[in-house]
matplotlib code that plots the C-alpha trace (Angstrom):
import matplotlib.pyplot as plt

x = [58.3, 60.4, 57.7, 59.0, 57.3, 57.5, 59.3, 60.6, 60.9, 64.1, 67.3, 67.2, 67.7, 63.7, 64.1, 66.9, 66.2, 62.8, 64.6, 66.6, 64.2, 61.8, 64.8, 64.8, 61.6, 61.4, 60.3, 61.9, 62.3, 63.7, 64.9, 64.0, 67.0, 66.4, 70.5, 73.2, 75.3, 74.2, 75.4, 72.8, 71.9, 73.0, 76.4, 75.7, 73.5, 72.1, 70.7, 69.0, 68.3, 64.8, 66.7, 69.9, 68.4, 66.1, 70.2, 71.5, 68.6, 69.5, 73.1, 74.6, 75.2, 79.4, 80.1, 77.1, 79.4, 82.7, 81.0, 79.6, 80.8, 78.9, 78.3, 79.3, 76.3, 73.2, 74.6, 72.4, 73.5, 72.9, 74.2, 75.8, 77.5, 77.7, 76.5, 75.6, 71.6, 71.2, 73.3, 72.1, 73.5, 76.5, 76.6, 76.6, 73.4, 71.9, 72.9, 71.9, 68.5, 67.4, 69.5, 71.2, 73.5, 73.4, 75.5, 76.3, 78.1, 78.3, 75.3, 76.6, 78.5, 75.2, 73.8, 76.0, 76.2, 72.3, 72.8, 76.1, 74.2, 71.6, 73.7, 73.5, 71.7, 68.7, 69.3, 68.5, 70.1, 69.5, 65.4, 63.3, 59.9, 57.5, 54.1, 52.0, 48.9, 46.9, 48.0, 51.6, 53.0, 55.6, 56.9, 60.4, 61.8, 64.2, 61.1, 61.7, 58.6, 58.0, 55.1, 54.6, 52.2, 53.3, 54.8, 56.2, 57.6, 60.0, 61.4, 61.6, 59.9, 59.4, 57.8, 56.4, 54.7, 53.0, 51.6, 50.0, 48.9, 46.8, 45.8, 46.3, 50.1, 48.4, 46.8, 49.3, 52.7, 55.5, 55.1, 57.9, 58.7, 59.9, 63.4, 66.2, 69.8, 73.3, 75.3, 78.4, 81.8, 84.5, 87.9, 87.5, 91.0, 89.6, 87.2, 89.9, 87.2, 84.6, 83.8, 82.7, 83.8, 82.6, 79.2, 76.0, 74.9, 72.2, 73.3, 70.5, 69.4, 66.7, 66.1, 68.8, 70.3, 73.4, 73.1, 76.5, 78.1, 81.3, 81.4, 84.6, 86.0, 86.0, 87.5, 84.9, 82.1, 79.1, 76.5, 73.5, 72.9, 69.3, 67.7, 64.6, 63.8, 63.3, 60.1, 59.1, 60.5, 60.7, 63.7, 62.0, 63.5, 65.2, 68.2, 69.1, 72.7, 72.0, 74.1, 77.7, 77.4, 74.2, 74.9, 76.9, 74.7, 72.0, 75.1, 77.2, 77.9, 77.8, 80.0, 83.4, 83.3, 80.3, 81.1, 84.6, 82.7, 80.7, 83.2, 86.1, 84.3, 82.7, 79.3, 77.2, 73.9, 70.6, 68.2, 64.4, 63.4, 59.9, 57.5, 54.8, 51.0, 50.1, 48.0, 44.4, 45.1, 49.2, 48.0, 46.2, 45.6, 48.6, 50.9, 52.2, 54.2, 57.1, 59.2, 59.5, 57.4, 54.6, 55.3, 59.0, 59.7, 62.0, 65.1, 65.3, 64.9, 66.8, 63.8, 63.7, 65.8, 64.8, 61.1, 61.5, 63.3, 60.5, 57.9, 60.3, 60.0, 56.1, 55.4, 57.6, 56.0, 53.0, 53.6, 55.3, 52.8, 49.5, 47.6, 45.5, 47.8, 45.0, 44.4, 48.5, 48.6, 46.1, 46.9, 50.3, 49.4, 47.2, 50.5, 52.4, 50.4, 49.7, 53.7, 55.0, 52.3, 53.5, 57.0, 56.3, 55.0, 57.4, 59.5, 58.2, 57.6, 61.0, 62.3, 60.2, 61.5, 65.2, 64.7, 62.8, 64.0, 65.1, 62.6, 60.0, 59.2, 63.3, 63.6, 60.1, 62.1, 65.7, 63.5, 61.9, 65.3, 66.2, 64.7, 65.0, 66.4, 63.8, 60.8, 62.3, 62.2, 58.8, 61.1, 64.0, 63.0, 60.9, 60.7, 59.5, 60.9, 58.8, 55.9, 56.3, 56.4, 59.5, 60.2, 59.2, 63.4, 63.6, 59.8, 61.2, 64.7, 63.2, 62.1, 63.2, 60.8, 57.6, 57.7, 57.5, 57.3, 54.3, 55.0, 52.7, 53.7, 51.0, 51.9, 49.1, 48.5, 46.2, 44.4, 47.3, 46.2, 45.8, 45.6, 42.1, 43.0, 42.6, 40.2, 40.4, 39.4, 38.0, 36.0, 38.8, 40.8, 44.2, 46.0, 44.0, 46.3, 46.6, 48.5, 50.5, 51.1, 52.9, 52.7, 53.3, 52.3, 55.8, 55.5, 55.5, 52.7, 50.7, 51.5, 47.8, 47.1, 47.8, 47.0, 44.6, 44.2, 42.2, 42.9, 41.4, 43.7, 42.0, 42.4, 45.2, 43.2, 42.2, 44.8, 44.2, 42.8, 43.3, 39.5, 38.3, 38.5, 40.2, 39.8, 40.7, 44.0, 44.5, 42.3, 43.0, 45.5, 47.5, 50.8, 50.6, 51.6, 55.2, 56.9, 56.3, 52.6, 53.1, 52.4, 54.7, 53.2, 55.2, 55.8, 57.0, 53.9, 55.2, 56.7, 56.0]
y = [121.0, 118.1, 115.1, 112.3, 109.8, 111.3, 114.9, 115.1, 118.5, 118.6, 116.6, 116.3, 112.3, 111.4, 112.9, 111.4, 107.8, 107.9, 108.9, 105.4, 103.3, 104.3, 103.7, 100.0, 99.8, 101.0, 104.4, 107.8, 110.3, 114.1, 116.1, 119.8, 121.4, 125.0, 125.0, 125.4, 122.7, 119.8, 120.9, 119.8, 122.4, 120.3, 118.9, 115.5, 112.8, 109.8, 106.3, 103.8, 100.5, 101.7, 103.3, 101.7, 98.6, 100.6, 102.1, 98.2, 97.4, 100.1, 98.5, 101.3, 99.4, 98.7, 102.7, 103.4, 101.4, 103.0, 106.6, 105.8, 105.7, 102.8, 104.4, 101.8, 101.8, 104.9, 106.7, 109.1, 111.0, 113.6, 116.4, 118.0, 115.4, 112.9, 109.9, 107.4, 107.3, 104.4, 102.3, 100.4, 96.9, 97.3, 97.9, 94.5, 94.0, 96.7, 95.4, 92.1, 93.0, 95.5, 93.7, 96.5, 99.0, 102.5, 104.7, 109.0, 110.3, 114.1, 114.5, 116.5, 112.9, 111.4, 113.4, 113.0, 109.8, 109.4, 112.0, 110.1, 106.6, 108.4, 110.6, 114.3, 113.7, 113.5, 115.9, 119.6, 122.3, 125.8, 125.1, 126.9, 125.7, 128.7, 127.1, 124.2, 122.5, 119.8, 117.9, 117.6, 120.4, 122.2, 125.6, 127.1, 130.2, 129.6, 129.1, 125.4, 123.7, 119.5, 117.6, 114.6, 111.9, 112.9, 115.8, 114.9, 117.7, 116.0, 120.0, 119.9, 121.9, 125.1, 123.4, 125.2, 122.2, 121.7, 124.9, 124.3, 121.2, 122.2, 125.5, 128.2, 128.8, 131.2, 128.1, 125.7, 127.0, 125.1, 125.1, 126.5, 124.1, 126.6, 125.1, 126.1, 124.4, 125.0, 122.4, 121.9, 119.8, 119.2, 117.3, 114.3, 115.3, 118.8, 117.2, 115.0, 115.1, 113.0, 109.6, 107.2, 109.4, 106.1, 106.2, 108.0, 110.2, 112.4, 114.7, 115.6, 118.7, 121.3, 123.4, 121.8, 119.3, 118.2, 114.9, 114.0, 111.5, 110.0, 110.6, 110.0, 107.4, 108.9, 111.5, 114.4, 115.0, 116.4, 117.7, 119.5, 121.6, 121.9, 124.9, 125.9, 129.4, 131.8, 131.9, 132.7, 132.4, 136.0, 135.4, 135.1, 131.9, 129.0, 130.3, 133.2, 135.2, 134.4, 137.1, 135.5, 132.7, 132.3, 128.6, 128.2, 130.2, 127.1, 124.3, 126.7, 124.5, 121.1, 118.6, 119.6, 117.4, 119.4, 123.1, 121.7, 120.2, 123.7, 125.9, 123.4, 125.4, 129.0, 129.6, 128.5, 130.9, 128.9, 127.0, 127.3, 123.8, 123.7, 120.5, 120.1, 120.3, 116.3, 116.6, 114.3, 114.6, 114.6, 114.7, 116.8, 115.9, 114.1, 116.1, 114.4, 115.0, 113.0, 113.5, 116.9, 118.3, 115.8, 115.5, 117.6, 116.5, 117.3, 115.7, 113.6, 110.5, 111.6, 109.9, 113.0, 111.5, 107.9, 108.6, 110.2, 107.4, 105.1, 107.1, 106.5, 103.0, 102.7, 105.6, 103.5, 100.3, 102.2, 103.8, 100.6, 98.8, 101.2, 102.8, 104.3, 107.1, 108.5, 105.3, 104.6, 108.3, 107.1, 103.9, 105.4, 108.1, 105.3, 103.3, 106.2, 108.2, 106.5, 105.6, 109.3, 110.4, 108.5, 109.3, 112.8, 112.7, 110.8, 113.0, 116.2, 114.7, 113.8, 117.4, 118.0, 114.5, 115.5, 119.1, 118.2, 119.9, 117.6, 115.8, 112.9, 113.4, 113.3, 109.6, 108.5, 109.3, 107.9, 104.6, 104.4, 105.1, 102.2, 100.1, 102.5, 100.1, 98.2, 100.2, 102.0, 98.9, 100.0, 102.6, 100.9, 97.5, 98.6, 96.9, 98.6, 96.7, 93.8, 95.3, 97.2, 96.4, 93.9, 90.7, 87.9, 86.6, 90.6, 90.8, 87.4, 89.0, 92.4, 92.1, 88.6, 86.9, 89.3, 91.2, 95.3, 97.1, 99.1, 102.7, 105.6, 108.7, 111.0, 114.7, 116.8, 120.5, 123.1, 124.5, 124.9, 125.1, 122.3, 123.1, 123.3, 120.2, 118.5, 118.2, 117.9, 114.8, 114.0, 117.4, 119.1, 122.1, 121.3, 117.9, 115.0, 112.1, 110.0, 106.6, 105.8, 101.8, 99.9, 96.3, 93.2, 89.6, 87.9, 88.1, 91.8, 94.3, 94.9, 97.8, 99.1, 97.1, 98.1, 97.3, 99.1, 98.6, 96.3, 94.1, 93.7, 95.2, 98.6, 100.2, 101.3, 105.0, 104.6, 104.6, 104.3, 106.8, 106.4, 106.1, 103.6, 102.9, 104.4, 107.4, 108.7, 109.1, 110.8, 113.7, 113.6, 114.5, 117.2, 118.7, 121.2, 124.5, 125.2, 123.0, 125.2, 124.3, 121.0, 119.8, 117.0, 117.2, 114.8, 111.9, 111.6, 112.2, 113.0, 109.3, 106.1]
z = [-154.9, -153.3, -152.6, -150.1, -148.2, -144.8, -144.2, -140.5, -138.5, -136.4, -136.4, -132.6, -131.8, -132.0, -135.4, -136.7, -135.5, -136.3, -140.3, -139.8, -138.7, -141.6, -143.5, -142.6, -143.9, -147.0, -146.6, -147.5, -145.3, -145.5, -142.5, -141.8, -139.0, -139.3, -137.7, -140.2, -138.2, -136.6, -132.8, -129.9, -127.4, -124.1, -122.7, -122.3, -122.8, -120.8, -122.8, -120.6, -121.9, -123.1, -125.6, -126.1, -127.4, -130.5, -131.5, -131.6, -133.6, -136.4, -136.1, -134.3, -131.2, -131.8, -132.1, -129.7, -127.1, -128.2, -128.0, -124.6, -120.6, -118.9, -115.2, -112.5, -110.4, -109.2, -106.2, -104.2, -101.5, -99.0, -100.4, -97.0, -95.3, -99.3, -97.1, -99.3, -98.6, -101.5, -104.0, -107.3, -108.3, -110.7, -114.3, -114.6, -113.0, -115.1, -118.1, -117.4, -115.8, -118.7, -121.6, -122.8, -120.9, -119.6, -121.1, -121.7, -124.2, -125.8, -127.4, -130.4, -130.6, -130.5, -132.9, -135.6, -134.8, -136.4, -139.0, -140.5, -140.8, -142.6, -144.7, -146.3, -148.9, -146.6, -143.9, -144.8, -142.8, -142.6, -143.2, -140.7, -140.9, -141.7, -143.0, -142.9, -144.6, -143.5, -146.8, -145.7, -147.8, -145.3, -146.4, -145.6, -145.1, -147.8, -150.5, -150.4, -150.5, -149.8, -149.9, -147.9, -146.6, -143.1, -141.7, -138.0, -135.7, -133.8, -133.2, -129.4, -125.8, -128.0, -131.4, -134.0, -135.0, -131.8, -131.7, -135.4, -134.1, -131.4, -132.7, -131.0, -129.7, -126.6, -125.2, -124.5, -123.3, -121.9, -118.6, -116.0, -113.2, -110.8, -110.8, -112.9, -114.1, -114.5, -116.6, -116.9, -117.7, -115.7, -116.5, -113.2, -111.9, -110.9, -108.3, -105.8, -103.4, -105.1, -103.9, -106.5, -109.9, -112.3, -110.6, -111.7, -108.6, -107.4, -103.9, -102.6, -100.3, -99.5, -102.3, -104.7, -106.2, -108.4, -111.1, -112.5, -114.5, -116.7, -119.6, -122.4, -120.5, -117.5, -118.0, -118.1, -115.8, -117.1, -114.3, -113.9, -110.9, -110.4, -107.6, -106.3, -108.5, -109.8, -108.7, -112.5, -115.7, -117.4, -120.1, -123.2, -124.0, -121.9, -120.9, -119.3, -118.3, -113.8, -111.5, -110.7, -108.3, -108.1, -109.1, -106.0, -103.1, -103.0, -102.0, -99.6, -96.9, -99.1, -99.1, -101.2, -104.0, -104.8, -104.8, -106.2, -108.9, -109.5, -109.0, -111.6, -115.0, -115.7, -114.7, -117.6, -118.4, -116.3, -118.0, -117.0, -116.1, -118.4, -119.4, -121.6, -120.5, -121.7, -125.1, -125.9, -129.5, -130.9, -135.0, -137.3, -140.9, -141.8, -139.0, -135.8, -133.1, -131.7, -128.9, -126.4, -128.7, -128.0, -124.3, -123.0, -119.6, -116.6, -116.7, -113.6, -115.0, -118.0, -120.1, -122.7, -125.2, -124.7, -124.6, -128.4, -129.4, -128.3, -129.7, -133.0, -132.9, -132.2, -135.0, -138.1, -137.1, -137.3, -140.6, -142.4, -144.7, -143.6, -146.2, -144.2, -143.1, -140.2, -138.2, -138.2, -136.4, -134.3, -133.4, -132.6, -130.6, -128.7, -128.1, -126.5, -124.4, -121.8, -120.9, -121.9, -119.4, -116.4, -117.5, -117.4, -114.5, -112.5, -113.9, -112.6, -108.8, -109.0, -108.4, -105.5, -104.0, -104.2, -103.0, -99.5, -96.3, -93.3, -91.6, -91.9, -95.7, -96.5, -93.9, -96.2, -99.3, -98.4, -97.2, -100.8, -102.9, -101.1, -103.9, -106.5, -108.6, -108.8, -108.6, -111.4, -114.0, -115.9, -117.3, -117.7, -118.4, -121.4, -124.4, -127.1, -130.5, -128.8, -128.7, -124.7, -121.5, -120.2, -121.3, -119.0, -118.5, -117.8, -115.6, -113.5, -112.7, -110.9, -107.3, -107.2, -109.9, -108.8, -111.4, -111.7, -108.3, -108.0, -108.5, -107.5, -109.2, -106.9, -107.9, -105.9, -106.1, -104.2, -107.1, -109.3, -112.7, -115.2, -119.0, -120.7, -122.5, -118.8, -116.3, -112.8, -110.8, -107.4, -107.6, -106.9, -108.7, -109.8, -110.2, -108.1, -106.6, -109.6, -109.4, -111.9, -111.1, -113.9, -112.2, -113.7, -112.5, -113.9, -117.2, -118.5, -119.2, -122.4, -124.5, -123.9, -120.5, -116.9, -113.8, -111.4, -107.7, -107.1, -109.6, -113.5, -116.1, -118.1, -121.3, -122.4, -122.3, -118.5, -115.5, -111.6, -109.1, -106.0, -104.7, -107.7, -111.3, -114.3, -115.8, -119.3, -118.5, -121.9, -120.9, -117.0, -114.4, -116.0, -115.3, -112.1, -111.2, -110.8, -107.9, -104.9, -105.3, -104.7, -101.1, -99.6, -96.2, -93.8, -96.1, -99.8, -101.1, -105.0, -105.5, -103.3]

ax = plt.figure().add_subplot(projection="3d")
ax.plot(x, y, z, "-o")
ax.set_aspect("equal")
plt.show()
């Protein structure tokens, strides 16, 4: 039996980042990966400043910059006529405001960068985990066993470690969003009608949206086309073959740049877009969850990998020098639970907002997007290495020195279910209106405090609920039923 300080299950971005951060602190980590080669699923990945600053801390900034392509800006467009609805300031503004760049790169390039920095002696490929014990014993299908002081489940949205932690796989399944996506990598010269090819862009319309950004120095465009449906996901995994043209039909009549991009490469499999319901508890014994295993989210804020990186920074910090593993895991959970839930809810709500039908709600959304660069600063300006929140310098740069703009994330269901881990608020079925409003007064927000409507701070396990006081955020407001159940009414109820 091999002995190690920490065993990490899953050699994705979060798991490998954690191993590097632990090594930096003198803690040995072994990474177990069931695949026989390092090959991340998915075409490309976007890293925001909140993730990049951690990788720079590991000394990977130079190589990461060489592998990444920095978008010129963020543009939201009307999908039919191509009109720019909102445009952020340029990349220099982003870098200067948040202290690090935003970049897109091939997923496998990032994974190999991290694995290369760690070295092959500590990454064990073909190691499929078949059993866990609370004392830190890990058993693999090969017959190999590992004993660790801490076992970290960084094994993604379909995590087997999460099933063990919650003690009941049937009660805690990934939540299908009611939307699906098609991915692709397109040579830029095949999209001659594409305006601003160097930008990260969202093309929005009823029932669908297209996201794309440049990688490989702008030579390649990475895209994700998201459509409503199918109503139920029946495939055994998260991918299925769709009928030919299924990715094109929802975009019929859209701007030529959209149809050119989608037609330029063979149709990909259809990806069901899933999230995970927030958990009250992220650990059991000496086994703890990280990244998508704990809080898988929809991709509409590009934060899945970034939140995994933030998790890794906090978990490494708590384990370093700790003699009480249980207390360290509780502190890690306490520092991350509210933050990740906020980003989860914002990502869930964004999908419905991008797919609004024409009408008053669309106009309200478009007006909101005009200030999105400032309103989303609570995500990108977050400095996990500095204890959480934005630095005073960063906060003063956002919203004209007045700190971070209010961000209300209010997914509202009409009776859609929430998991048994969560309870309904305000006396109703489904999820109550929840305001997730990180607000600074110019000096950043602390890791453990959030401003509540009406003033004053609250403990890190509380969040503001419209109409009074705090609730236990970690025990409330679970993810809603499929997005079709989210009533947006005449206005933009999902994000404002």
